N, C-alpha and C positions, 0 to 999 in steps of 0.2 A: 173430917171437915164437911160441914154440910154447905149443901148449895142453895143459894135464894136466887129467884126469879121473881120479876114483875110482869103482870099478864093484863093486859087493858080490854075490855068489855068483855069482862067475867061473869056477867049476868046469865048468860045463856049461849047455845051453840058451841064454836069452836074454842071461844075463851074460856066458856064454862067448862067446857070437857078438858081441855088442857089443863086449867087448876086443879080440878077433881084430879085427874090421874098423876098429875106430878107431886101433889100433897100425899098421896096415896102411898109414893115412890121415897116420901122421905124429904122432899124438898121443901124449902121455906117458901111459901108462895103469897106474893103482895098481890092480891086480884082488885083490880078497880073496876068500879061501876060509875054510870053517868047521873045516876039519881040518888038522892038519899034514901029515897024507900026502899031501893032495891040492895041496901045492904044488909037488912035482917032477913030480906027474901034469898037472897044467895046463900046467906051462912045458913039458914033452915034447910035448903037445899043440898049443901054440902055435908051438913049433919045427916041428914036423910040417907045419902050416899055413903056413909060410914067414913066419912073425911076426919081425921085427927085435927080437930080445930087448933091444936096448938102448933100445929105447922101452916096457917092459914090466917092472914090478916086480910080484910074486906074494906076497903073505904071508898069514896068517893074522890074521882079525879074531876077537878075545875076544867080542863081543858079537853079538847078533841084529840085523839093521837091519830089524825089520819096522812101524818106524814113524818119522814125523819127527821125534819126541823122540829116538829113537836117532841119527839123522844129526846131529841137533843136537848131541849129546853127541860122536860121534866126529869131528866135523870140525875143531874146534878142535884136536886132538891131531895132525891129519893136514895140517893147513895149511902147516908148513915145508914138507912134501913136494910140496905142487901150486904152488910157485913156481917 
């Protein structure tokens, strides 16, 4: 059984590094970015880092994920992706 993970702030830094490494390990990664133009940029960086893009979905998240309340609001709407 494969595992899925939702990572916020995946354009750079810890979020990007976490998305990259977990995708390389075979996790299904749902990577979020804050701006539309960051989607392709993030995909290209992941490809350049030899990530199998079949393991990654990059999408814009419309709400900031700065608190547990934000996470509690977004997870129910993403739960169908994580199965």
